[in-house]
N, C-alpha and C positions, 0 to 999 in steps of 0.2 A: 652411563648408563641408560640415563632418557632418550640420550641417541640412539643407542644401538636398539634400544624396545622402537622407537620410529622408525629403525632401520628395517624389522621385522615386519611390521606393521602397514606399511608405506604400500608394499605392493599390492595389498587387498585395499589400500586408499584407492591406486589407480584403477582395480577393477570395478569398484565402486562408484569413481566421477564417471567412468568414461560409461559403464551401464548407462547412465541417465542420457549419456549422452546416444547413445544407442537404443534407448528409446525413441528419442525425439527423432532421430533417423528413421527410424521403418514408421511411427506417428503420422510424420508430416510427408510422406509419400502413399501411405498407405488408405487415407481419410479418402482421397480422391474413390476410390474402387465405390463406395457403401454411400460416398454423396451424389452419386450419375444423376438421379433423380430429381432431388432437389438443385441441383446445379443447372439440370439440362431446361429444370423451368422458364429460366434467363437466358441460358444461352443455348440455342435452340437445337445446334448442329450436335451438341451431346448427347441428345436422345437416340440418337441412333447407331446403333453397337459398333457399326465400324468404325466411323469417328473415335468412339468411346476406347474402342480398341489401339488406334492411330495413337491417342493421350496420353494411353498407358508405356505403350511401345516405346516414342520419342523420347522419356525416360533412360531406359533400358538401353538402347542403342546408345545415346549418348554418354550414358554410364559405360558402356564395355568398353565405347573407344579409349576412353580419358584412363580407365583403370589401369594399363600396364606403364602407362607413363607415370598414375599418379603413385603406382606402386615404388618405380623408380627414383622418384622425387624425395619420397620416405624416406630410402635407401641411403638417402645424401644429406637432406637437411634435419630442422628443426621436427621430428614429429608433433610435440607440443604446440606447437604454431602450425602444424599442417591441420591437426584437429582443430585447435580454436578458428582458425579462417574458415575451416568447411563450415562448422557448425553456425559460426554468425552468417553466411553467405546464403545458406537453406533455408535458415529462419526469416532471414530476407525476403527469400521466392515467397516460401509460405505467406509471409505477411502480404506480399503485392498480388499475389493469388484471389485473396479475398476482393483487391479491386477490378477481376480483371470483367469485360463486360462482352468480351469476344472472346469463339475461340483462336483466331491465330492469337491471341496474347500471353493465354491458357499454354498452349501451349510451346510458345517459347521460353517462359518461364519454365514450365516442364524441363527443355531441354537444357536449365541453365542448373534446374537443381540436379541434373545427371552429373551435373561439370562435378560442383562442389563436394556432392555425395560420394564420388568415386574418390575424394581423395581421404574418404576416411575411414574405413575399414580397414586397406594394407598398412594403414598408420597405426592405426588402433590394435592389432593383433599383433602385428609387430611389435610392439612398445610393451603389450602385455607377455607377450614369448619372451623378451629380455627379460621383464620383472619376474618371473614363475618359470624356475628350471625344472627338470624333470616331475620332481614326486606332486608340484601341484598345478602345472601347466593343463592338462586335460581339466581341471576342476575350476581352474582361474578365466579359461578361455572361454566355458560353459558359463558360467557366471556372468561373462561378458553376452553373451549371446540370449540371457534371457533379458535382457532389457530390449533385443528386438522384439523377442517374441511378444511381450508387454504391449512394446509399444505398438504390435501389428493389431494387437487383439482391444486396446482400445480405440484403435483407428476402425474395428469393427462398428462402432458404437458413431460412426459418422453419421449416420443417417438421423438418429437420434438428438446427436447435439445441434444438428443442420436445424430437425423441427424447432429445437429451444432456443438456440439464438441466431439461428440461419446460419448457411452456408460461408457469408462472406465472413459472419463475426468468428466462425471456429476458426478459419484461417487467419486470419488477425491475431486472436490470444494465441494460440499455439506459435506464431512468428514471434510475437512480443518475448511467449517464455523463452524461447532460446536463443535469442539474441543476449538476453539476460544472464542464462547460465555460461555462455561463451564470457561474459564478463568474469564470473567464476570462478571458471577453469586459468584463465590470465595468471591468478593469485593461488591455485591450488596443485594446479599439473604441473609436475616435473620432468623432463624430459631422464633418460636413463643413457648415462655417460657409455660410449665401451671402453676398455683397457686402450691405453694409448698403442698398444703393440698392433692391438685388431685394429685400433683406427688406422692406424698408417697404414695398412692393407688392403683400406676399401676407400671410404668417402670421397677422398677426392681425385686418386687415382686411377679409378676404372671408370670408363668410359659408360655410358649408356647400351651402345649395342655392344662390348666387350659383354656387360652382365648380363645382354638377352641370349650372346651366346654361350655364356659357360652356362646358363638354367636351361637352356634347348640341346644343349650334348650330354642333356642326363635323363636317360630312359623311364628313369621310374618317373620322373614329372610329367613325360608324358604320359603315362597310365592312371596318374594324380588325373592330371590337366582332363581328363576322356569322362573317368568319372564322377570328377566333379562337373562335368557339363553337363552328363546325362542325368544327374541326379537334380541339376538345376530345371528342368524342362518338370517335372511337377511340383517343385517347390516354387515358381513362378504364378507354374500355373494355379494352385491353390490360394495364392497372395491376391492376386489378381481377377481369378473369375469362379471363383467355387460360393462365396457370397449369391454370387450371379446364378448358378447352378443351384444351391439349393433354396434359392428363392423361388426356382421351379418345381422344387420337392416337397417344401415347405411351407403349412398355412400360416398366413401371418407377411409373405411380404418381405420386401429388405429389411423393416426393421427388427422381425423376429432372424431371417436368415443370416446376415450380415453376422453379427455375435454369437450365433452359433456356430458359422464358420470361421471364426478369428479367436473368441476361446477358446473353444476345444484343442486346437491344435496348442495355441500358446500356452494353456494351462499343462496339457501334456509334454509339448517340446521341454519346459522347466522340469519336470520332472524326470524325462528321458537323461537332462542334461545332471540333472543331481544323482541319478545313477549310471549315467554313461561317465562322467566327468571320474567319481574315486574309483571305478571298475576299469575304468583305461590306464590309470595312474598305478594303479596297484597287479595291473596283467602285464603291465609291460615292464616290469621287477621279474617275473618270473619270466617270461617267454619276450624279447624285441615285438614279434608280432600283434602281442596283447591291446596294442591300438588298433589297428586293420581290422584283428574279429569283432571287438567292439563296435566298430563302425560297420562290421559286417550285419551285426544281429538286428541296427537301425533299420539299415538297407534291406533287411528281409520281412518287418514289420510292415513298413510303407508298402510294398507288393499288395498285398490283400487289403491293405485300406485303401489304396488308389481303385481296386476292383468296387469295393462294397461305398465307395465314394460316388462312383458315378454309375452306378447299374440298381443304386436302393435306393428308396422312394419312402417319404417318411423322416420321422422328426428323430426315431431311435437310429437306423439307420446312417442318418447324418450325424450323428452324436459320437456313434460307436465309431465311424471310418475317421472323424476329423481326434479321437482319443489317440485311436493307435497310429494313425499318420504322425502326429505327433510327439508321441514317445519314441518313436522311429528316427522322426528326423533329427529331435533334439540328441539321440544317443551318437546319430552320425553328425552333426555338427559340431558338438563339440571337439573330433577329433581331427578335424580337417586340419585345422592348424599348428596340433602336434604331430599329425601324420608326415605333415611337409617338414617339418623341424627335424624328422628322421631322418629326409635323403634331400636337405637346401642347406647349405653353412645361412647364419645372422645374417651377414652383409648381405644377403640377396633375398630375406625373406617376401620384405615388403614388396620388393620388385618380383616374384614369386607368384605370391598371393593375390598381386595386381591382375597378372594376365590369368590365373585363374579365373579371379571377376571376372574379365573381360570376354571367357567363352562362355562362362558360364550364365552369366548378366546376357548375352548376343542370345542363344539355346533359349532363354525366359523370354527376350524380346519377340520373336520367330514366332515360339510356342502361342505369348499372349496374342500377336497379331491373328496366327492362324485359327486359335481359338472364335476369334470374334465374327471370321468368316464360316467354320463352320457348323452348321444345322443340330445336327444331334452331339450337343456338350459331355452329358454322360457317357456315351461311349468313347467320348477322347480323352476322359479320366482313367478308365479300365486301361485302356491302350497304352497311357504311360505307365501304367505297371509293369508292361511287359520289357520297356525302355529300363526300367529301373533294377530288373531281374539281369539286365547284360552287364547292368555295369555294375553288380554284387557279384558277377562270377570272374570278371576281370581283377575286379580289386583282391578278392582272394587268392589269385590263381596265381596272379604276377607281381607283386608288391612285396618283397622281402628285404626288409629293414636290417642293417648290419650296426647300427648306433641309433639311442635315443633321442640326441644331440649333435646333429654333424655341426664340424667348426672349420 
């Protein structure tokens, strides 16, 4: 009886365990964006926006290149050990960043962080999707995503941490915390074993190239790939440049702009997940396109928010745009993997999501680099609203699922 109860509860324990990893995932990468001034006092190259853009972009480029291979590995090996290993490595990298004395040292460590973090998202989302079938899948994925949002929010306090502890101690302490939590996962996280029949079809026999071919022969996947890539542009722009944009529009500098830019979006994204997850799980029972429609509602909210973000001046427009964008982004983000599950079988989902990460993050890297060179940052954000509108139209007109869980 106790074992049966644990079997019902454990899928949610997995979500809770991985939400903490997701928190550390985004925290460790996000802190850098709000500690530019503090780090620049010691590493003078980072006082230049172009060099700062390069440092943020190298993580994204490496992350993008590694992602499809990371997903393919996750479809073949134990996702538990990939998650534990990636957390341990990027936490060690975070710790070592606190010891950097040159731009070159920090640049190479950010690249290594891209390798280790790329292994996490395809492994974790695939594992959660396998633990949570139809009726709870969007909510489970969304709750995991709240860890990412919280990490992004706390990362917004990087400037405050740097003032209180020093930027070096901030990196070192969060690195130590991550390494210790990796040890916790060794004992608490369990792999979801596939049934023997399904396992015989997949893991050993399907080559990497064949799995890539099966994924890209699916027209629906191309559409998912496109709208995921398109929405990654504003997604990464808000993560990497919104604190800088708000610092130009709000009195108080980065110490105020950083938390405003990250907390508003993170808080609203959590609400978006809590609304969009259950809405999608219920809607799909009545209409197989329910997950697509829920995601589309989120995208439609992001469009005006990006315009207000870019063109508004002052604290009120900044907070309002952050809240609207976050609410929409949460509804969109919580449905990406569930929508993928409608078109891609379980044995290929980590690989498929790896390709989504690759294209999405590559677009983010391109956007991050370009925004560092464009003088009018606000106008750039407004233009990204138009890009999101194109993605919305394609999503609504082309995606037509025939099942909620492709086998």
